[in-house]
MITOR-199298 format. One record per residue (C-alpha): residue number from 0; z, y, x. Coordinates in nm, 3 decimals. Layout:
NUM;Z;Y;X
...
This chain:
0;-1.309;7.361;-1.592
1;-1.098;7.307;-1.904
2;-1.094;6.942;-2.012
3;-1.013;6.825;-2.366
4;-0.963;6.455;-2.437
5;-1.060;6.330;-2.785
6;-0.923;5.997;-2.912
7;-1.041;5.856;-3.245
8;-1.170;5.512;-3.344
9;-1.426;5.676;-3.578
10;-1.756;5.760;-3.408
11;-1.821;6.028;-3.673
12;-1.489;6.199;-3.604
13;-1.541;6.183;-3.229
14;-1.876;6.353;-3.270
15;-1.733;6.628;-3.492
16;-1.430;6.691;-3.272
17;-1.645;6.697;-2.958
18;-1.874;6.960;-3.110
19;-1.578;7.173;-3.222
20;-1.406;7.140;-2.884
21;-1.712;7.296;-2.728
22;-1.642;7.609;-2.934
23;-1.284;7.649;-2.811
24;-1.390;7.829;-2.494
25;-1.691;7.861;-2.269
26;-1.757;7.577;-2.028
27;-1.509;7.330;-2.178
28;-1.559;6.965;-2.089
29;-1.488;6.682;-2.334
30;-1.393;6.320;-2.273
31;-1.408;6.111;-2.592
32;-1.255;5.766;-2.639
33;-1.239;5.513;-2.922
34;-0.972;5.291;-2.762
35;-0.624;5.428;-2.675
36;-0.595;5.193;-2.377
37;-0.919;5.327;-2.232
38;-0.791;5.682;-2.280
39;-0.461;5.601;-2.105
40;-0.645;5.437;-1.817
41;-0.861;5.748;-1.775
42;-0.558;5.979;-1.796
43;-0.394;5.789;-1.513
44;-0.666;5.904;-1.273
45;-0.793;6.235;-1.413
46;-0.670;6.582;-1.503
47;-0.682;6.702;-1.864
48;-0.566;7.022;-2.039
49;-0.536;6.909;-2.402
50;-0.532;6.579;-2.591
51;-0.643;6.554;-2.955
52;-0.571;6.216;-3.111
53;-0.596;6.054;-3.451
54;-0.274;5.892;-3.573
55;-0.405;5.591;-3.763
56;-0.586;5.368;-3.516
57;-0.604;4.990;-3.486
58;-0.391;4.831;-3.217
59;-0.197;5.143;-3.117
60;-0.111;5.436;-3.343
61;-0.079;5.799;-3.236
62;0.298;5.776;-3.181
63;0.272;5.477;-2.947
64;-0.017;5.641;-2.763
65;0.176;5.967;-2.720
66;0.483;5.782;-2.591
67;0.279;5.604;-2.326
68;0.096;5.926;-2.242
69;0.429;6.104;-2.181
70;0.523;5.832;-1.932
71;0.197;5.886;-1.740
72;0.240;6.095;-1.421
73;0.127;6.454;-1.477
74;0.133;6.427;-1.858
75;0.498;6.512;-1.936
76;0.414;6.863;-2.060
77;0.051;6.807;-2.163
78;-0.021;6.955;-2.511
79;-0.092;6.678;-2.764
80;-0.245;6.757;-3.105
81;-0.215;6.474;-3.358
82;-0.449;6.450;-3.659
83;-0.273;6.317;-3.971
84;-0.342;6.291;-4.345
85;-0.185;6.535;-4.592
86;0.085;6.292;-4.708
87;0.176;6.153;-4.366
88;0.520;6.320;-4.328
89;0.674;5.999;-4.195
90;0.397;5.963;-3.940
91;0.445;6.322;-3.826
92;0.815;6.260;-3.759
93;0.730;5.945;-3.562
94;0.476;6.137;-3.356
95;0.728;6.417;-3.291
96;0.979;6.159;-3.177
97;0.719;6.032;-2.930
98;0.649;6.381;-2.793
99;0.359;6.528;-2.995
100;0.318;6.906;-2.966
101;0.138;6.999;-3.288
102;-0.044;6.855;-3.591
103;-0.371;6.904;-3.771
104;-0.418;6.780;-4.126
105;-0.715;6.565;-4.220
106;-0.974;6.638;-4.346
107;-0.971;6.910;-4.084
108;-1.063;7.273;-4.129
109;-1.307;7.356;-3.850
110;-1.174;7.707;-3.793
111;-0.816;7.578;-3.778
112;-0.918;7.309;-3.529
113;-1.060;7.569;-3.290
114;-0.766;7.809;-3.337
115;-0.499;7.544;-3.280
116;-0.680;7.407;-2.976
117;-0.700;7.755;-2.823
118;-0.332;7.820;-2.890
119;-0.225;7.489;-2.736
120;-0.438;7.547;-2.428
121;-0.272;7.887;-2.382
122;0.072;7.735;-2.430
123;-0.002;7.452;-2.188
124;-0.114;7.694;-1.919
125;0.206;7.892;-1.950
126;0.425;7.582;-1.934
127;0.233;7.463;-1.626
128;0.308;7.794;-1.456
129;0.649;7.913;-1.343
130;0.789;7.961;-1.688
131;1.141;8.086;-1.609
132;1.019;8.354;-1.369
133;0.719;8.446;-1.582
134;0.880;8.476;-1.923
135;0.934;8.849;-1.888
136;0.563;8.902;-1.839
137;0.450;8.661;-2.110
138;0.188;8.816;-2.335
139;0.284;8.910;-2.689
140;0.027;8.671;-2.834
141;0.182;8.372;-2.661
142;0.529;8.475;-2.772
143;0.405;8.489;-3.130
144;0.270;8.136;-3.096
145;0.609;8.005;-2.984
146;0.789;8.201;-3.255
147;0.563;8.054;-3.523
148;0.640;7.693;-3.429
149;0.875;7.531;-3.689
150;1.108;7.401;-3.420
151;1.395;7.536;-3.213
152;1.258;7.580;-2.860
153;1.461;7.691;-2.560
154;1.465;7.667;-2.181
155;1.773;7.648;-1.959
156;1.823;7.682;-1.584
157;2.028;7.474;-1.340
158;2.336;7.687;-1.404
159;2.337;7.600;-1.774
160;2.215;7.938;-1.893
161;1.931;8.011;-2.131
162;1.619;8.169;-1.985
163;1.423;8.162;-2.311
164;1.455;8.081;-2.681
165;1.213;8.124;-2.969
166;1.281;8.285;-3.309
167;1.369;7.955;-3.478
168;1.636;7.885;-3.215
169;1.790;8.231;-3.252
170;1.794;8.196;-3.630
171;1.949;7.850;-3.612
172;2.227;7.982;-3.388
173;2.273;8.298;-3.595
174;2.234;8.532;-3.299
175;2.014;8.822;-3.194
176;1.721;8.687;-2.984
177;1.782;8.963;-2.729
178;2.131;8.823;-2.660
179;2.011;8.475;-2.563
180;1.864;8.512;-2.209
181;2.146;8.460;-1.961
182;2.391;8.324;-2.220
183;2.573;7.998;-2.134
184;2.474;7.693;-2.336
185;2.832;7.642;-2.462
186;2.847;7.991;-2.611
187;2.556;7.929;-2.848
188;2.576;7.555;-2.915
189;2.951;7.511;-2.927
190;3.151;7.267;-2.710
191;3.041;6.949;-2.891
192;2.664;6.994;-2.882
193;2.677;7.181;-2.551
194;2.839;6.886;-2.370
195;2.556;6.645;-2.452
196;2.284;6.906;-2.397
197;2.425;7.005;-2.058
198;2.452;6.641;-1.948
199;2.096;6.576;-2.064
200;1.967;6.885;-1.882
201;2.134;6.775;-1.557
202;1.976;6.432;-1.596
203;1.630;6.589;-1.627
204;1.693;6.811;-1.323
205;1.803;6.505;-1.122
206;1.527;6.264;-1.230
207;1.240;6.503;-1.293
208;1.153;6.294;-1.599
209;1.155;6.386;-1.970
210;1.418;6.242;-2.202
211;1.314;6.060;-2.516
212;1.408;6.223;-2.844
213;1.766;6.174;-2.961
214;1.907;6.215;-3.311
215;2.236;6.393;-3.371
216;2.426;6.474;-3.689
217;2.556;6.830;-3.714
218;2.805;6.921;-3.988
219;2.820;7.290;-4.072
220;3.045;7.440;-4.338
221;3.081;7.259;-4.668
222;2.732;7.114;-4.667
223;2.630;6.764;-4.565
224;2.519;6.675;-4.214
225;2.192;6.804;-4.075
226;2.004;6.554;-3.859
227;1.840;6.705;-3.553
228;1.578;6.539;-3.333
229;1.593;6.675;-2.978
230;1.369;6.609;-2.678
231;1.379;6.752;-2.325
232;1.099;6.809;-2.076
233;1.110;6.934;-1.715
234;0.935;7.264;-1.637
235;0.811;7.275;-1.278
236;0.743;7.566;-1.049
237;0.438;7.613;-0.829
238;0.585;7.382;-0.564
239;0.649;7.104;-0.816
240;1.029;7.139;-0.830
241;1.203;7.135;-1.168
242;1.280;7.501;-1.239
243;1.410;7.468;-1.595
244;1.443;7.223;-1.883
245;1.249;7.281;-2.205
246;1.435;7.165;-2.516
247;1.261;7.115;-2.851
248;1.465;7.041;-3.164
249;1.337;6.958;-3.512
250;1.542;6.903;-3.825
251;1.451;6.569;-3.987
252;1.546;6.376;-4.297
253;1.901;6.235;-4.282
254;1.790;5.874;-4.247
255;1.978;5.826;-3.921
256;2.317;5.967;-3.833
257;2.339;5.803;-3.493
258;2.516;6.004;-3.228
259;2.292;6.073;-2.928
260;2.342;5.841;-2.636
261;2.475;5.989;-2.310
262;2.208;6.114;-2.075
263;2.112;5.854;-1.812
264;2.352;5.858;-1.520
265;2.604;6.080;-1.701
266;2.914;5.946;-1.879
């Protein structure tokens, strides 16, 4: 059975989201919580396929909740949909930094709620499978979902070669998407960015744990620096071994030009 967890301190919202979650697919089960700590306690002992959480909650906001969720065993790649207000750009960046997957603007559109939930469930199921070996057989619909995400998404293997990249990544690197699979990281990212990314990937392969988002300043041409926010998550095969590392990069406002710290255990 598909399980969706709803977290919102408003009883009215919990009721609405629970009803809409029941429309996502047949036989879906819903667990609704008002307190983030109760939700985290439940997640520590139960399986779930999708989390939908409000951002503004007393005691613990959506970013803090997502960060703790990502540290919970079995939740590193769990899709997390954060509900934010129209003018909450700063909150969205904070939630992305914590590991949120997607956003839904409040007041919500009921049709959009159902569509985004379905898409995230499909994406989560693919990530939970053997992504590197299954990319060639990925359905066109799922590829379109990844290509529509406003972030540079890629996956690399233990040898430091790309096994997948979405349209935003190809555009950001200025290359043909067909030329990416099998290409070394250094060829597309350049020696500077490639060194940190490779070290971070090796750290994820060694520890099996995701890396928190890191900011890096990238200077291209005559323009000012672009600030990128990058996070890394292990992708496991059917036996539970880390088969590849999923990298997600967003461009954010240049409010921090800090160079990313070395990956743990790598100097």
